[in-house]
C-alpha positions as CSV (number, residue, x, y, z in Angstrom):
1,M,0.0,0.0,0.0
2,A,3.0,2.4,0.0
3,A,2.3,3.7,-3.5
4,L,-1.3,4.2,-2.7
5,L,-0.6,6.2,0.5
6,S,2.3,8.1,-1.1
7,A,-0.1,9.3,-3.8
8,F,-2.7,10.2,-1.1
9,H,-0.2,11.9,1.1
10,S,1.5,13.8,-1.8
11,R,-1.9,15.3,-2.8
12,A,-2.3,16.7,0.7
13,V,1.3,18.0,0.8
14,R,1.0,19.8,-2.5
15,R,-2.2,21.5,-1.7
16,F,-0.9,22.5,1.7
17,A,2.1,24.0,0.0
18,A,-0.3,25.9,-2.2
19,L,-2.2,27.3,0.8
20,L,0.8,28.5,2.8
21,V,2.4,30.5,0.0
22,L,-0.3,33.1,0.6
23,A,0.5,33.2,4.3
24,P,2.1,36.7,4.5
25,A,-0.4,39.2,5.8
26,L,-1.4,41.9,3.3
27,A,-1.9,45.4,4.4
28,F,-5.6,45.8,4.5
29,G,-7.4,48.6,6.2
30,Q,-8.8,46.5,9.0
31,A,-5.8,45.9,11.3
32,A,-7.6,43.9,14.0
33,L,-9.4,41.7,11.5
34,D,-6.2,41.2,9.6
35,E,-4.4,40.1,12.8
36,E,-7.1,37.6,13.4
37,L,-6.8,36.3,9.9
38,A,-3.0,36.0,10.1
39,A,-3.3,34.1,13.4
40,T,-5.8,31.6,11.7
41,R,-3.8,30.8,8.5
42,E,-1.8,27.8,9.7
43,M,-4.7,26.6,11.8
44,V,-6.6,26.1,8.5
45,R,-4.3,23.2,7.6
46,F,-3.7,21.6,10.9
47,N,-7.0,22.0,12.7
48,P,-9.6,22.8,9.9
49,D,-12.6,22.2,12.1
50,E,-11.4,24.7,14.7
51,A,-10.4,27.1,11.9
52,V,-14.0,26.9,10.4
53,A,-15.5,27.9,13.7
54,R,-13.0,30.7,14.3
55,L,-13.5,32.2,10.8
56,A,-17.2,31.9,11.0
57,R,-17.1,34.3,14.0
58,L,-15.2,36.8,11.8
59,V,-17.7,36.9,9.0
60,P,-20.0,39.6,10.5
61,Q,-17.0,41.9,11.1
62,A,-15.8,41.5,7.5
63,R,-19.1,42.6,5.8
64,T,-18.2,46.3,5.9
65,A,-14.4,45.7,5.4
66,P,-12.6,46.5,2.1
67,L,-12.8,44.0,-0.7
68,A,-9.3,42.8,-0.1
69,T,-10.0,41.9,3.5
70,R,-13.3,40.2,2.6
71,A,-11.6,38.2,-0.1
72,E,-8.8,37.1,2.2
73,L,-11.3,35.9,4.8
74,H,-13.3,34.1,2.0
75,W,-10.1,32.5,0.8
76,L,-9.1,31.1,4.2
77,Y,-12.7,30.1,5.0
78,S,-13.1,28.1,1.8
79,S,-9.8,26.4,2.4
80,A,-10.8,25.4,5.9
81,I,-14.2,24.1,4.7
82,R,-12.5,22.1,2.0
83,R,-10.0,20.5,4.3
84,A,-12.8,19.8,6.8
85,G,-14.3,17.5,4.1
86,D,-16.8,19.7,2.1
87,P,-15.1,20.5,-1.3
88,K,-18.5,21.2,-2.9
89,R,-19.2,24.1,-0.5
90,A,-15.6,25.4,-1.0
91,L,-16.2,25.3,-4.8
92,A,-19.3,27.5,-4.4
93,M,-17.3,30.0,-2.3
94,G,-14.7,30.1,-5.0
95,D,-17.4,31.0,-7.5
96,E,-18.4,33.8,-5.3
97,L,-14.8,35.1,-5.2
98,V,-14.6,34.9,-9.0
99,A,-17.8,37.0,-9.2
100,W,-16.4,39.6,-6.8
101,G,-13.2,39.9,-8.8
102,R,-15.1,40.3,-12.1
103,A,-17.5,42.9,-10.7
104,A,-14.7,45.0,-9.2
105,R,-12.3,44.2,-12.0
106,D,-9.8,43.1,-9.3
107,D,-7.4,40.5,-10.8
108,A,-6.0,39.6,-7.4
109,V,-9.4,38.7,-6.0
110,Y,-10.3,36.9,-9.3
111,A,-7.1,34.9,-9.2
112,K,-7.8,33.8,-5.6
113,G,-11.2,32.7,-6.6
114,Q,-9.9,30.6,-9.5
115,L,-7.3,29.0,-7.2
116,T,-10.0,28.2,-4.7
117,R,-12.0,26.6,-7.5
118,A,-9.0,24.7,-8.7
119,Y,-8.3,23.1,-5.3
120,A,-11.9,22.2,-4.7
121,L,-12.2,20.6,-8.2
122,F,-9.0,18.7,-7.6
123,D,-10.5,17.2,-4.4
124,L,-13.7,16.3,-6.5
125,D,-11.5,14.5,-9.0
126,D,-12.3,16.9,-11.8
127,L,-8.7,17.3,-13.0
128,G,-9.7,18.9,-16.3
129,G,-11.6,21.7,-14.5
130,S,-8.9,22.1,-11.9
131,H,-6.2,22.6,-14.5
132,K,-8.3,25.1,-16.4
133,A,-8.9,27.1,-13.3
134,N,-5.2,27.1,-12.3
135,F,-4.2,28.4,-15.7
136,E,-6.8,31.2,-15.5
137,A,-5.6,32.1,-12.1
138,E,-2.0,32.3,-13.3
139,R,-3.1,34.6,-16.2
140,A,-4.9,37.0,-13.8
141,A,-2.3,36.9,-11.0
142,N,0.4,38.0,-13.5
143,N,-1.5,41.2,-14.1
144,T,-1.0,42.2,-10.4
145,G,1.9,43.4,-8.3
146,D,1.2,40.8,-5.6
147,L,4.4,38.7,-5.7
148,P,3.3,36.0,-3.3
149,L,0.1,35.5,-5.2
150,R,2.0,35.4,-8.5
151,V,4.3,32.7,-7.0
152,Q,1.4,30.7,-5.9
153,A,-0.4,30.9,-9.2
154,T,2.8,29.9,-11.0
155,I,3.3,26.9,-8.7
156,S,-0.3,25.7,-9.3
157,A,0.0,26.0,-13.0
158,G,3.3,24.0,-12.9
159,Q,1.5,21.3,-10.8
160,S,-1.3,21.2,-13.4
161,F,1.3,20.6,-16.2
162,Q,2.9,17.9,-14.0
163,E,-0.5,16.1,-13.5
164,Q,-0.9,16.2,-17.3
165,G,2.5,14.5,-17.8
166,N,4.0,17.6,-19.4
167,Y,7.2,17.7,-17.4
168,P,9.1,20.2,-19.5
169,A,6.4,22.8,-19.0
170,A,6.0,21.9,-15.3
171,L,9.7,22.3,-14.8
172,A,9.8,25.7,-16.5
173,R,6.9,27.0,-14.4
174,L,8.3,25.8,-11.0
175,Q,11.8,27.2,-11.8
176,A,10.2,30.5,-12.7
177,A,8.3,30.4,-9.4
178,I,11.5,29.9,-7.5
179,D,13.2,32.8,-9.3
180,L,10.2,35.0,-8.5
181,A,10.0,33.9,-4.9
182,R,13.7,34.8,-4.3
183,T,12.7,38.4,-5.0
184,V,10.1,38.5,-2.2
185,K,11.6,40.5,0.7
186,K,11.3,39.4,4.4
187,D,9.1,36.4,3.6
188,N,10.4,32.9,2.9
189,A,7.0,31.3,2.6
190,P,6.7,31.7,-1.2
191,L,10.3,30.3,-1.7
192,A,9.5,27.3,0.7
193,G,6.4,26.5,-1.3
194,A,8.1,26.7,-4.7
195,L,11.1,24.6,-3.5
196,N,8.8,21.9,-2.0
197,A,6.8,21.7,-5.3
198,L,10.0,21.4,-7.4
199,A,11.4,18.6,-5.1
200,F,8.1,16.8,-5.6
201,L,8.4,17.2,-9.4
202,Y,11.9,15.8,-9.5
203,T,10.7,12.8,-7.5
204,D,7.9,12.3,-10.0
205,M,10.5,12.5,-12.8
206,K,12.8,10.0,-11.1
207,Q,15.6,12.6,-11.1
208,F,16.5,11.8,-7.5
209,D,19.9,13.6,-7.4
210,K,18.3,16.9,-8.3
211,G,15.4,16.2,-6.0
212,W,17.7,15.7,-3.0
213,E,19.6,18.9,-3.9
214,V,16.3,20.9,-3.9
215,Q,15.0,19.1,-0.8
216,R,18.0,20.1,1.2
217,E,17.4,23.8,0.5
218,S,13.6,23.3,1.2
219,L,14.4,21.8,4.6
220,E,16.8,24.6,5.4
221,V,14.2,27.2,4.5
222,A,11.6,25.5,6.6
223,Q,13.9,25.3,9.6
224,R,14.9,29.0,9.1
225,M,11.3,30.0,9.1
226,K,10.7,28.2,12.5
227,S,7.3,27.1,11.2
228,P,6.2,23.7,12.4
229,G,3.8,23.5,9.5
230,R,6.5,24.2,6.9
231,L,8.8,21.7,8.6
232,A,6.1,19.0,8.6
233,I,5.5,19.5,4.9
234,A,9.2,19.4,4.1
235,L,9.6,16.2,6.0
236,A,6.6,14.7,4.2
237,T,8.2,15.5,0.8
238,E,11.5,14.1,2.1
239,Y,9.7,10.8,2.9
240,G,8.2,10.7,-0.6
241,L,11.6,11.3,-2.2
242,A,13.3,8.7,0.0
243,I,10.7,6.0,-0.5
244,E,10.8,6.5,-4.3
245,S,14.6,6.4,-4.5
246,G,14.7,3.2,-2.4
247,Q,16.2,4.8,0.8
248,H,13.8,3.2,3.3
249,E,15.8,4.0,6.4
250,Q,15.9,7.7,5.4
251,A,12.1,7.5,4.7
252,R,11.6,6.0,8.2
253,R,13.5,8.8,9.9
254,A,11.7,11.5,8.0
255,L,8.3,10.0,8.9
256,L,9.2,9.7,12.6
257,A,10.4,13.3,12.7
258,E,7.3,14.4,10.8
259,L,5.0,12.5,13.3
260,D,6.8,14.2,16.2
261,V,6.2,17.7,14.7
262,E,2.5,16.9,13.8
263,R,1.8,15.6,17.3
264,R,3.2,18.8,18.8
265,L,1.0,20.8,16.5
266,G,-2.1,18.6,17.1
267,A,-2.6,18.2,13.3
268,R,-4.9,15.1,13.6
269,Q,-5.4,14.5,9.8
270,M,-1.7,14.7,9.1
271,I,-1.0,12.4,12.1
272,A,-3.4,9.8,10.6
273,D,-1.7,10.0,7.2
274,T,1.8,9.7,8.7
275,L,0.8,6.7,10.9
276,V,-0.5,4.9,7.8
277,N,2.7,5.6,5.9
278,L,4.7,4.3,8.8
279,S,2.7,1.0,8.8
280,D,3.4,0.8,5.1
281,L,7.1,1.3,5.5
282,Y,7.4,-1.5,8.2
283,L,5.2,-3.7,6.1
284,K,7.8,-3.4,3.2
285,K,10.5,-4.4,5.7
286,R,8.4,-7.4,6.8
287,D,8.5,-6.1,10.4
288,Y,4.9,-7.3,11.0
289,R,4.8,-6.5,14.7
290,S,5.7,-2.8,14.1
291,T,3.3,-2.8,11.2
292,V,0.5,-3.9,13.4
293,G,1.3,-1.3,16.0
294,F,1.3,1.7,13.7
295,A,-1.6,0.4,11.7
296,Q,-3.7,0.1,14.8
297,Q,-2.7,3.7,15.8
298,A,-3.6,4.8,12.2
299,L,-7.0,3.1,12.5
300,A,-7.8,4.9,15.7
301,A,-6.6,8.2,14.2
302,G,-8.6,7.7,11.0
303,E,-11.7,7.1,13.0
304,D,-11.0,10.2,15.0
305,V,-10.8,12.4,11.9
306,K,-13.5,10.4,10.1
307,S,-11.2,9.6,7.1
308,P,-12.5,6.6,5.1
309,L,-9.3,6.3,3.1
310,V,-7.1,6.2,6.2
311,I,-9.4,3.7,7.9
312,A,-9.5,1.5,4.8
313,T,-5.7,1.5,4.3
314,A,-5.0,0.9,7.9
315,R,-7.2,-2.2,7.9
316,V,-5.6,-3.5,4.7
317,N,-2.1,-3.0,6.2
318,L,-3.3,-4.9,9.4
319,G,-4.6,-7.7,7.2
320,Q,-1.4,-8.0,5.3
321,A,0.7,-8.0,8.5
322,Y,-1.5,-10.7,10.1
323,L,-1.3,-12.9,6.9
324,G,2.5,-12.5,7.1
325,M,2.4,-13.6,10.7
326,G,0.4,-16.7,9.8
327,R,-2.9,-15.4,11.4
328,L,-4.9,-16.2,8.3
329,A,-8.4,-15.7,9.7
330,E,-7.7,-12.3,11.3
331,G,-5.7,-11.2,8.2
332,R,-8.6,-12.1,5.9
333,R,-11.1,-10.3,8.3
334,Q,-9.1,-7.1,8.3
335,F,-8.4,-7.2,4.6
336,E,-12.1,-7.7,3.8
337,A,-13.1,-4.8,6.1
338,G,-10.6,-2.6,4.2
339,L,-11.9,-3.7,0.8
340,D,-15.4,-3.0,1.9
341,A,-14.5,0.5,2.9
342,Y,-12.8,1.2,-0.4
343,E,-15.9,-0.2,-2.3
344,K,-18.3,1.9,-0.3
345,N,-16.4,5.1,-1.1
346,G,-16.2,4.2,-4.8
347,V,-12.4,4.5,-5.1
348,K,-12.0,1.8,-7.7
349,P,-8.4,2.3,-8.7
350,E,-7.3,1.9,-5.0
351,L,-9.7,-1.1,-4.7
352,Q,-8.1,-2.7,-7.7
353,A,-4.5,-2.2,-6.4
354,V,-5.5,-3.6,-2.9
355,L,-7.1,-6.7,-4.5
356,V,-3.8,-7.4,-6.3
357,E,-2.0,-7.2,-3.0
358,Y,-4.6,-9.3,-1.3
359,G,-4.2,-12.1,-3.9
360,A,-0.5,-12.0,-3.5
361,A,-0.7,-12.1,0.3
362,L,-3.1,-15.1,0.2
363,E,-1.0,-16.9,-2.3
364,Q,2.1,-16.4,-0.1
365,A,0.1,-17.7,2.9
366,G,-0.9,-20.8,1.0
367,D,-4.6,-19.9,0.5
368,Y,-4.6,-20.5,-3.3
369,K,-8.4,-20.6,-3.7
370,G,-8.7,-17.2,-1.9
371,A,-5.9,-15.8,-4.0
372,I,-7.7,-16.9,-7.2
373,D,-10.9,-15.3,-6.0
374,A,-9.1,-12.1,-5.2
375,Y,-7.5,-12.0,-8.7
376,H,-10.9,-12.6,-10.3
377,R,-12.4,-9.8,-8.3
378,E,-9.5,-7.5,-9.4
379,R,-10.2,-8.4,-13.0
380,D,-13.9,-7.6,-12.6
381,I,-13.0,-4.1,-11.2
382,S,-10.5,-3.5,-14.0
383,E,-13.2,-4.3,-16.6
384,E,-15.7,-2.0,-14.9
385,M,-13.2,0.8,-14.9
386,F,-12.5,0.3,-18.5
387,A,-16.2,0.3,-19.4
388,E,-16.7,3.5,-17.4
389,Q,-13.7,5.2,-19.1
390,R,-14.9,4.2,-22.5
391,Q,-18.4,5.5,-21.8
392,K,-17.0,8.8,-20.5
393,A,-14.9,9.1,-23.7
394,V,-17.9,8.5,-25.9
395,L,-20.0,11.1,-24.0
396,E,-17.2,13.7,-24.3
397,L,-16.8,13.0,-28.0
398,Q,-20.6,13.3,-28.5
399,Q,-20.6,16.6,-26.6
400,K,-17.7,17.9,-28.7
401,Y,-19.5,16.8,-31.9
402,D,-22.8,18.5,-30.8
403,T,-20.9,21.7,-30.0
404,E,-19.1,21.8,-33.3
405,K,-22.3,21.0,-35.1
406,K,-24.2,23.8,-33.4
407,Q,-21.3,26.2,-34.2
408,R,-21.4,25.2,-37.9
409,Q,-25.2,25.8,-37.9
410,I,-24.7,29.2,-36.4
411,D,-22.0,30.1,-38.9
412,A,-24.2,28.9,-41.8
413,L,-27.1,31.1,-40.6
414,R,-24.8,34.1,-40.3
415,Q,-23.5,33.6,-43.8
416,E,-27.0,33.2,-45.2
417,N,-28.1,36.5,-43.5
418,R,-25.1,38.4,-44.9
419,V,-25.9,37.2,-48.4
420,K,-29.5,38.1,-48.1
421,G,-28.7,41.6,-46.8
422,V,-26.3,42.4,-49.6
423,E,-28.4,41.0,-52.5
424,L,-31.9,42.1,-51.6
425,D,-32.8,42.8,-55.3
426,N,-31.9,39.2,-56.3
427,R,-33.5,37.5,-53.3
428,R,-36.2,35.7,-55.2
429,L,-33.7,34.3,-57.7
430,Q,-31.2,33.4,-54.9
431,Q,-34.0,31.5,-53.0
432,R,-34.7,29.5,-56.1
433,I,-31.0,28.7,-56.5
434,W,-30.6,27.8,-52.9
435,W,-33.6,25.5,-53.0
436,L,-32.3,23.9,-56.1
437,L,-28.9,23.4,-54.6
438,A,-30.4,22.1,-51.4
439,I,-32.4,19.5,-53.3
440,V,-29.3,18.5,-55.3
441,F,-27.2,18.2,-52.2
442,A,-29.9,16.3,-50.4
443,L,-30.2,13.9,-53.2
444,A,-26.5,13.5,-53.4
445,A,-26.3,13.1,-49.6
446,V,-28.9,10.4,-49.7
447,V,-27.2,8.5,-52.5
448,V,-23.8,8.8,-50.8
449,G,-25.3,7.8,-47.5
450,L,-26.8,4.7,-49.0
451,L,-23.6,3.8,-50.7
452,Y,-21.6,4.4,-47.6
453,R,-24.0,2.4,-45.5
454,K,-23.7,-0.6,-47.8
455,V,-19.9,-0.3,-47.9
456,R,-19.8,-0.1,-44.1
457,Q,-22.0,-3.1,-43.7
458,A,-20.0,-5.1,-46.1
459,N,-16.8,-4.1,-44.3
460,A,-18.3,-5.0,-40.9
461,Q,-19.3,-8.4,-42.2
462,L,-15.9,-9.0,-43.7
463,E,-14.2,-8.0,-40.5
464,V,-16.4,-10.4,-38.5
465,K,-15.5,-13.2,-40.9
466,N,-11.8,-12.4,-40.7
467,R,-12.0,-12.4,-36.9
468,E,-13.8,-15.8,-37.0
469,L,-11.2,-17.2,-39.4
470,K,-8.3,-15.9,-37.3
471,Q,-9.9,-17.3,-34.2
472,Q,-10.4,-20.7,-35.8
473,S,-6.9,-20.8,-37.1
474,A,-5.4,-19.9,-33.7
475,R,-7.4,-22.2,-31.4
476,D,-7.5,-25.9,-30.8
477,P,-11.1,-27.1,-31.5
478,L,-11.2,-29.6,-28.6
479,T,-9.9,-27.5,-25.7
480,A,-10.3,-24.0,-27.1
481,L,-6.7,-23.3,-26.1
482,Y,-4.2,-21.7,-28.5
483,N,-2.7,-24.2,-31.0
484,R,1.0,-24.9,-31.8
485,R,0.9,-22.8,-35.0
486,H,-0.4,-19.7,-33.1
487,F,2.4,-20.0,-30.5
488,Q,5.1,-20.4,-33.1
489,E,3.8,-17.3,-34.9
490,F,3.6,-15.4,-31.7
491,M,7.2,-16.3,-30.7
492,R,8.4,-15.5,-34.2
493,H,7.3,-11.9,-33.8
494,H,7.6,-11.3,-30.0
495,G,9.7,-14.0,-28.3
496,Q,12.6,-14.8,-30.5
497,V,16.0,-14.1,-28.9
498,E,18.9,-13.8,-31.3
499,P,22.3,-14.7,-29.8
500,G,24.5,-11.8,-29.1
501,Q,21.9,-9.2,-29.8
502,A,19.8,-6.8,-27.7
503,G,17.4,-9.5,-26.4
504,H,19.9,-10.4,-23.7
505,G,20.0,-6.9,-22.4
506,K,16.2,-6.7,-22.4
507,A,16.1,-9.9,-20.4
508,E,18.5,-8.6,-17.8
509,R,16.7,-5.4,-17.5
510,R,13.4,-7.2,-16.9
511,Q,15.1,-9.4,-14.2
512,Q,16.4,-6.4,-12.5
513,D,13.1,-4.6,-12.7
514,G,11.2,-6.3,-9.9
515,D,13.1,-9.7,-10.6
516,L,10.4,-10.8,-13.1
517,I,11.2,-13.3,-15.7
518,G,9.4,-15.4,-18.4
519,A,8.9,-19.1,-18.1
520,L,8.1,-22.1,-20.2
521,F,6.1,-25.1,-18.8
522,L,5.6,-28.3,-20.8
523,L,3.3,-31.0,-19.4
524,D,2.2,-34.4,-20.5
525,V,-0.7,-36.5,-19.2
526,D,0.5,-39.6,-17.3
527,H,-0.7,-43.0,-18.7
528,F,-2.8,-41.3,-21.3
529,K,-2.6,-44.2,-23.7
530,H,-3.9,-46.5,-21.0
531,I,-6.9,-44.2,-20.6
532,N,-7.6,-44.3,-24.4
533,D,-7.1,-48.0,-24.6
534,S,-9.2,-48.8,-21.5
535,H,-12.1,-46.3,-21.8
536,G,-12.0,-45.1,-25.4
537,H,-11.0,-41.8,-27.1
538,A,-14.1,-40.0,-25.7
539,A,-12.7,-40.5,-22.2
540,G,-9.3,-39.2,-23.4
541,D,-11.0,-36.1,-24.8
542,A,-12.8,-35.5,-21.5
543,V,-9.4,-35.7,-19.7
544,L,-7.9,-33.2,-22.1
545,K,-10.8,-30.8,-21.6
546,M,-10.4,-31.1,-17.8
547,I,-6.7,-30.3,-17.9
548,A,-7.3,-27.3,-20.1
549,A,-9.9,-26.0,-17.6
550,S,-7.5,-26.6,-14.7
551,L,-4.7,-24.7,-16.4
552,R,-7.0,-21.8,-17.1
553,E,-8.0,-21.7,-13.4
554,T,-4.4,-22.1,-12.1
555,L,-2.7,-19.6,-14.4
556,R,-3.5,-16.0,-15.1
557,E,-5.2,-14.5,-18.1
558,T,-2.0,-12.9,-19.3
559,D,-0.3,-16.4,-19.5
560,M,-0.5,-18.2,-22.9
561,I,-1.7,-21.8,-22.7
562,V,-1.2,-24.0,-25.8
563,R,-2.4,-27.4,-26.9
564,W,1.1,-28.6,-28.0
565,G,-0.1,-31.8,-29.5
566,G,-1.7,-35.1,-28.4
567,E,-1.7,-35.1,-24.6
568,E,0.9,-32.4,-24.3
569,F,0.3,-28.8,-23.2
570,L,2.6,-25.8,-23.2
571,A,2.3,-22.7,-21.0
572,F,4.2,-19.5,-21.6
573,L,4.3,-17.1,-18.7
574,P,5.6,-13.7,-19.8
575,A,6.1,-12.3,-16.3
576,V,6.6,-14.3,-13.1
577,P,8.8,-13.8,-10.0
578,R,12.1,-15.6,-10.4
579,G,11.5,-17.5,-7.1
580,G,8.0,-18.4,-8.1
581,L,8.6,-21.0,-10.9
582,D,8.6,-23.9,-8.4
583,D,5.3,-22.7,-6.9
584,V,3.7,-22.4,-10.4
585,A,4.8,-26.0,-11.2
586,R,3.4,-27.2,-7.8
587,R,0.0,-25.4,-8.5
588,I,-0.2,-27.0,-12.0
589,L,0.5,-30.5,-10.6
590,H,-1.9,-30.1,-7.7
591,G,-4.6,-28.5,-9.8
592,I,-4.7,-31.5,-12.1
593,S,-4.2,-34.3,-9.5
594,S,-6.9,-32.8,-7.2
595,Q,-9.6,-33.3,-9.8
596,S,-11.2,-36.4,-11.3
597,V,-13.0,-36.9,-14.6
598,E,-16.4,-38.6,-14.4
599,Y,-17.0,-40.8,-17.5
600,Q,-19.8,-43.3,-17.9
601,G,-20.2,-43.7,-14.1
602,R,-16.5,-44.0,-13.4
603,M,-14.2,-41.5,-11.8
604,L,-10.9,-41.3,-13.7
605,A,-7.9,-40.0,-11.6
606,V,-5.4,-38.0,-13.7
607,N,-1.8,-37.0,-13.1
608,A,0.7,-35.2,-15.3
609,S,4.4,-34.7,-15.6
610,V,6.0,-31.3,-16.1
611,G,9.2,-29.9,-17.4
612,F,9.9,-26.2,-17.0
613,A,12.6,-23.5,-17.3
614,P,12.9,-19.7,-17.2
615,F,12.8,-17.9,-20.5
616,P,15.0,-16.6,-21.9
617,L,17.4,-19.3,-20.8
618,V,21.0,-18.1,-20.8
619,A,23.9,-20.4,-21.7
620,L,27.5,-19.0,-21.9
621,D,26.1,-15.4,-21.6
622,T,23.9,-16.0,-24.7
623,P,20.1,-16.4,-24.6
624,M,18.9,-19.6,-26.2
625,S,16.2,-19.4,-28.9
626,W,12.7,-20.4,-27.8
627,E,12.9,-23.6,-29.9
628,R,16.0,-24.8,-28.0
629,A,14.5,-23.8,-24.7
630,V,11.4,-25.9,-25.4
631,N,13.6,-28.8,-26.4
632,L,15.4,-28.6,-23.0
633,V,12.1,-28.4,-21.2
634,D,10.9,-31.5,-23.2
635,M,14.1,-33.3,-21.9
636,A,13.2,-32.3,-18.4
637,L,9.7,-33.6,-18.9
638,Y,11.2,-36.9,-20.1
639,M,13.2,-37.1,-16.8
640,A,10.0,-36.4,-14.8
641,K,8.3,-39.3,-16.7
642,S,11.3,-41.7,-16.2
643,H,11.6,-40.9,-12.5
644,G,8.2,-41.6,-11.2
645,R,5.6,-39.3,-13.0
646,N,3.3,-36.8,-11.2
647,R,6.3,-34.5,-10.7
648,A,8.0,-31.6,-12.4
649,Y,11.6,-31.2,-13.3
650,G,12.9,-27.7,-13.8
651,V,16.1,-26.4,-15.4
652,R,17.5,-23.5,-13.3
653,G,20.7,-22.8,-15.2
654,F,24.1,-24.2,-16.4
655,H,27.6,-24.6,-15.0
656,D,31.0,-25.0,-16.7
657,L,29.6,-25.3,-20.2
658,E,33.1,-24.4,-21.5
659,R,33.9,-28.1,-20.8
660,T,31.1,-29.4,-23.0
661,T,28.7,-28.3,-25.7
662,L,25.1,-27.2,-25.6
663,E,24.3,-29.8,-28.2
664,A,25.6,-32.5,-25.8
665,V,23.4,-31.1,-23.0
666,E,20.3,-31.2,-25.3
667,Q,21.0,-34.7,-26.4
668,D,21.2,-36.2,-22.9
669,L,20.1,-33.8,-20.1
670,E,20.4,-36.4,-17.4
671,S,24.0,-37.1,-18.2
672,A,24.7,-33.4,-18.4
673,W,23.2,-33.0,-14.9
674,R,25.2,-35.9,-13.5
675,N,28.4,-34.3,-14.8
676,G,27.5,-31.0,-13.0
677,F,26.7,-29.0,-16.2
678,V,23.0,-28.4,-15.4
679,D,21.2,-27.2,-12.2
680,L,17.9,-29.1,-11.8
681,V,15.0,-28.8,-9.3
682,V,12.3,-31.4,-8.7
683,V,8.7,-30.5,-7.5
684,T,6.6,-33.5,-6.6
685,G,2.8,-33.7,-6.8
686,D,2.6,-35.5,-3.5
687,M,0.6,-34.1,-0.6
688,L,1.8,-34.1,3.0
689,D,-1.1,-33.8,5.5
690,G,-3.0,-31.9,2.8
691,V,-0.2,-29.5,2.0
692,P,1.8,-29.8,-1.3
693,A,5.4,-31.0,-0.8
694,A,8.1,-28.3,-1.1
695,A,10.4,-28.1,-4.1
696,E,13.9,-29.7,-3.7
697,T,17.1,-29.0,-5.6
698,L,18.0,-32.3,-7.3
699,E,21.2,-33.8,-6.1
700,R,23.0,-36.5,-8.1
701,A,22.7,-38.9,-5.3
702,D,18.9,-38.7,-5.6
703,L,18.9,-40.3,-9.0
704,V,21.7,-42.7,-8.2
705,A,19.6,-44.0,-5.3
């Protein structure tokens, strides 16, 4: 959950930085009221509920105050209300500020109103509207002499470009904001806000060296200001930079320091966020006891501030820690409670990410059925999100089309009126010409429309037929799995590794990037000929269908399952943890052997033998082609058959191939293994007290015995 909470925390950090840039008091005519507003500014972020009550008491005093004072009160009041959990009301107050600025032609008030709207729209997940408001605020602020306001608007515009993925524009804006902030005299708040935003941008761009350079200055400015709020924000950004750059100990120290500052401030919402991040950090370190402690504190803090996201994430972290400690029932209960909270709040992207973690945690704990259920639930959420995005895109396209159509109609009417005004004497003749042209165009449009419709229908039918033919040519008719020809075609375009070329580097990068590798699994049904001879080919077909269904259930949708020929099946897994190949083999064996095929009143027990290896398989620093890799996997399958069946033999790697040849290894894998040239592992399909047996590295004495 670290990525999820980092994103949540960073949004709070960035918007807090936005609020504090405007912290310096402006010289309004109402000195006492201005002092009250200045004393309330930092309270807006740390204790928004108290700030709302305090600012509400100031509203009657501000009714007769100058526009600048009323606008400042409105700005702080809307920020407090938004942080107290009511962004819709804050948006309405931003609209009021915009109206005030327009009526008075005051660009400063107008810019504050647009910034208020931008932050409220951001909290309401309307990024498009938020970006538009930020850019309008920047335009208006640049027409004023208010340097802190101009710095703030420039920062917000840069953050909008960052959220759009336009990093060059974001970098230019934030560097300009820093340059402008350095010209502000006797006030470091604008510079602190700009530095904090730039450090966050460098973190997002993965330019960690530059990020640390900016972060050091940001922390120095915050300490020089002696502002606990600024210090807490700087430490939060340091945590994000450290966690993204893999410096977990630095991230832990930053979080603990941030928590200490926040507790002294009494900033309850920030405390809850930091406690969740701490539980995340200890979860990554597999320190489950510390994870449970901080997650329980985060849960209590989240309930105190009524934050559904903090509560949900704390429960998920508790569940993951309990599963890691072997407390399966309690872990599932907490995980399910967290999932339920995410689902009730409609945060589908977070729900999808948590389901992936849930499946992995259950799989690690040995609850394979629960893991499969979690993966299926994740897939359903993913499909729902895709459908919603597609519907939204269609609606936006339709709205754009309707707008353009309406504009074209307006332009046509204006043109027609101009023509009629200029040529009044020839109006009757022109009308006849227009009617004639309209009829001609209408007839032409009808003819073209009919022809286009016929062509489109023909093309649609042809496309359907082509898809059907392609589907038929790629699938095995009995099992509906991919056939051998489709796999060969796929590997020819996507999976071929040429010796000495860039494929090796790509494989190494993928192994380093999360230690994910590809894998090939080849399996053969044990005693299949006996099944056909004893029960008939129809029974054999039923067995093959059962195995195909078992493989679909065991493997993921992204894995390619192939009917290799006869009773042989091949599975290509494009991305699997390097240490997870043995577990995949065990799941395949157990998934098949745990089922029986009912045929004519008899239950047929089925086992299979498996050979497997990582792909690409590297020998003498050169990746092997997929054909040679499959050949070696086939040799491993033969060893599984010859040494007892219902087991899997896996090729892990090679040793001292300089003393032999790869051709010799391919011809006799067992001899190559006996001579120490090949590293093999065996996974049996046996069950010990209902639990699958662990994988064992194959020693030469095992076969000699």
